[in-house]
N, C-alpha and C positions, 0 to 999 in steps of 0.2 A: 304564767300558768295559773289557771283558776282551779281550786279544789272545791268540789261540791260534796257535802256529807251525805252518805247513804245510810238511812236508819232501817235496820232489819229487826223486826219484833218477833221473837220466838216465844211461843206459849206452850208450856209443858203442863199437862194435867195429870196429877197423881191421885188415884182413887184408892181409898182404904176399905177393907172389908173384914168380914168375920174370919178369924184364923181357925176356929173350931166349929164343928157342926153342933155341938151340944152347948147349951147355956146352963149356968149354975143356978141361975134364978130366973124367975119369970119376968124379971124387969129387962127392959131393952136398953142397951147401951148404944148410944149413938156417938160415933166418933166423927168429930168435925172434919169437913172436907177442906183440905189445905190446898190452896192454889199458889203455885209459885210462878211468878212471872220473871222471866229472864230477858232482860233487854240488853242486847249486844249492839254496840255501835261500831260499825265498820267505816273506816274512812276510805272512800273511793276516789282515787286520784285519777282525774281526767286530764290527759295531755292533749293540748291543742297543737296540732301539727301546723307548721308554717304553710301559709298558702302560697303556692307557686303560680304566679301570673303567667298565663300562656298567651303569648302574642302571636296572632295570626296575621301574616303580612297581607295587606290589601292592595290589590292591583287596580290602579285607576283605569276605568274604561273610558276611552275618549267619547265625548258627546258629539254626535253628528247633528249639525244644524241644517235643516232643509229650507232652502230659499228658492223662490221662483222669479226668474228674470224674464220680463216681457220685452221682446224685440219688435219694434215697429218697422215693417218693411216699407220701402218707398213705393208709392203708388203712381202709376203713369198718369199724365194729365188727360183730361177728357178732350175730345175733339169731335166736332160735328160740322158737316157741310150742309147748310140749310138751303142754299141756292147756288147753282142750279141742281135739279134732280139728276140722279145717275141716268145716263143715256139720253139726256135732253138734246133737242135740236136747237142750235143757236144760230142766229143770222147776223150777229154783229162781230166785227173783227176783233175788237177788244171787249172782253166781258168782265163784269165785276162779280167775283166769287164772294160768297158771304157764309158766315158760320159763327160758331161759338166755341170757346175753350175756357179753361180755368183762368181767373184773373192772374196777371203777372206772367203769363206764358208768351212765348214767341212763336209766331206762325209763319211758315216759309214754304217756298217751293225750291228745292235744292238750296244752293248757297248764293243765289242771285236775286231772288224775288222775296220780299218780306211784306207781310200784311200790316195794315194799321189795326192795332188791337186796342179797344177801349178798356176803361177801368173795370167794366163788368164782364170782360172776356169776349164780347162780340168783336168780330173782325171782318175786314173787307180786303180783297186783293184783286187788282186788275191784271188780267193775263191776256196776252195776244195769242189768238188761236191760228191754227193752220187749217186749210180747207180739208174737210173730211173728218175722220176720227181723231180725237184728242184724248189721251189718257194722262192724267196729272196726279201725282202723289203729293199731298199736302202734309206737312209735319208740324206738330205742336211740341215745343220744348219748354220744360219748366226750369226754374233757377238751379235745381239740383242736377240737371243733365238728363232727367228722364224724358223719353219721347213717346209720342203716339202718332201713327201715320194713318191717313185716310186717302183712299184712291177714288177719284171721280173721273168718269168718262162722258164726253159730250161729242156731238157731231156739229161741226161748223159748216153751215150751208148758207153762204152769202146770198142775199136777195138781189143785190145789184139794183136797188131801187133807182129809177130815173128821177134825178133831182135837178132843179134849176141851177144849183150851185155845186153839183158834183155827181158822182156815180156810185151808188151803194155806200159803202163806208168811206169812200175816197172823196176828198174835197178838191175843188179846183185850187191849184197851188201846191198840191202834194207832189213830191219828186217822182220822177219816172220809175225808179227802181221800187219805190214803195207801192206803186200801183201795178206794175207789170207782173211781178212775181205772183201775187195772189190771183190776178186775172188769168194767168196761164195755168195755174192750178185748177181753176174752175172751167175755163173754156178751151184749154189746150193751146198749142203753139199757134200764133197768128200767121196770117198770110203776109207776104212782103208788103211793106208800107209804101206810101207815097208822100211827097213833100210839096207843099204849096208855099210860095213866097208871101211874106207879110212884113212889109217895112224892113227888108233885108234880114228878117228873121224867119226861118222856115217854120211852117206849121206841119208837123210830121203826123201822118195818119197811120194808125195801126189797125188792121182789119181782121175780123173773124167772120168770114163770108158765110159760113154755114148758119150763123145766127143773125147775120145782117148788122153787126155792130162795128162801128169805127170809133176809136179813141184817139183824141188829138193831143199832141204834146208840143211844147215850144219853150224856148228860153226867153221869149219876149215877155216883158213884165206885165202881163195881163193881171195877174193876181199876186205875184211875188217877184220882185226884181232883185235876184241875188246871183245872176249869172248861170244858174242851173236850169236844166230842162224840167218842166212841170206839166202836170195834167191841166189842160186849158179848155177841153170841150169833149163832147161825145155826140154821136149820131147813130140812129138805128132806123132801119127800113126793112121792108119785106125781103126775103121770105120767112123771117123768123116767126112772125105772128106772135111775138112777145114771149116765146117759150124757149128756154134753154134746158137741155137734158144732160144729165151726167153720164157716166160710163154704163156699160151693159150690166155691171154688177149692182146697179141700183144705188150708186153713190150720190154725190152732191147734185142737186138740181136747183134751178132758180128761174124766176120769171122777171123779164125786163118790162116793168110797168112802173107807173108813178105810185106814190104812197096811197092813192085812192083807187088804184086798179086800172088806170087808163094806159093802154098800150097799143101796139100795132094791131089793127083790126077793130078797135073800138069805134063807135059811131060818134058823129058830131053831137047827137042828142045825149049820149052818155057823158061826153066831155062837158057839155053845158050843165048837166045835172050834177056832176062831181064837183064842178067849180062854178057855181052860179055867180053871175055878175062879174066874173073875172075873165071870161072868154071874150077876146077882141078879134074881130075879123079885120084883116089888113089887106094890103095890096096883093093882087094876084101875082103869081110868078109865071110869066109866059111871054111869048113874043106877041107884040101888039098886032102883028099881021096874021096870027093864028089864034084860034080859040084857046084860052088858058085851060089847062087840065087840072089845075090844083090851086089851092089857096092856103095862105098861112093863117094860123090862128095863134095869137099870143095870149098868154095869161101869166099872172104872177101868183104863186101860192101864198097864203097868209104868212107873214113874217119872212118872206123871201122876195128880195128885190129884183132878182133876175128871172127872165121868162124862159119857158120851154116853147119851142116853135113846133107847130103841127102842120103837116101837109096832107092833103086828102087825095083820094083816088079819082075824084071827078069834080067837074064844075059845070053849072052853078052848084053851090053847096046846098045840100038838103040834110034833113035830120038823120037820114040813113047813110050819109056819106061816111066812108071808112077812112080812118087814119092810116096813111101809108108811109109816113116818115116823121120822125121826131128828132129834135136836136136842141142842144143847150151849150152855152159858152161860146168860144171862138171856133170859127170854121166856116166853110162855104155855106151859103144859105140854100139856094135852090139846087 
């Protein structure tokens, strides 16, 4: 306890004065002024009360930490078909489809056909088409399993180009089933065929009379000796005039002509212009006792060792003589 002195000063003033109104003498008596000072000292006791510490409980408020999590969603691979264009008309039985995808992706059609994909993502895929409309779905798959699909539609219209070593997309030596199924899709069912003997091996002719086409098959080893029947020749004559038409719905159509446009109804002058220095006039085909009515003209296309034989509508041959029959491979000549 701490005691602090409190000093209080009290001043009392006593004033003295005259007690009588009269003075005995004329002198003035001055009574001194007496001042009494009383100093009283009081002791003030100050009591310091103990301090009570008040504790207020503090409740801890949980701190919320805000964090942002970025989730990267998987992205499907890119896929583009650059060739052919959608709706394109294609004249080859097997066509190479081309496009581009992301590097490292797999490109396929179903689970049977897989494209060759280069390191930069460009791809190629050979697909066999059927006559008429073909709609194909191509799929690109990345290593994570993400896929992208692209649909492409094309029309296969075989040209059946008359070749010295085959017919359209078919080569001499191709098996019968490989040739006949597509031909029937284009030309319809054939007429009953005929057979001609050839060294104890029949040459079987299959006809499409409405277009003047005969296709020759045999198991004789003209082009491949494996015991199976193969395409060995073809022949075409009027009345087709080189034109094959599809169905009434405007479907597949084709022209039976050579790669340079020579067909039934072309003139000798056109043939010689298309294949200069390759047209050879050969022996006439006719009875010596009667005037021949036709002649064969043989030629070999560049890089083709086999000839196509042409027969004309009249003899002697003139520039305006018309081609009436064409043939190649095995089969009867005149």
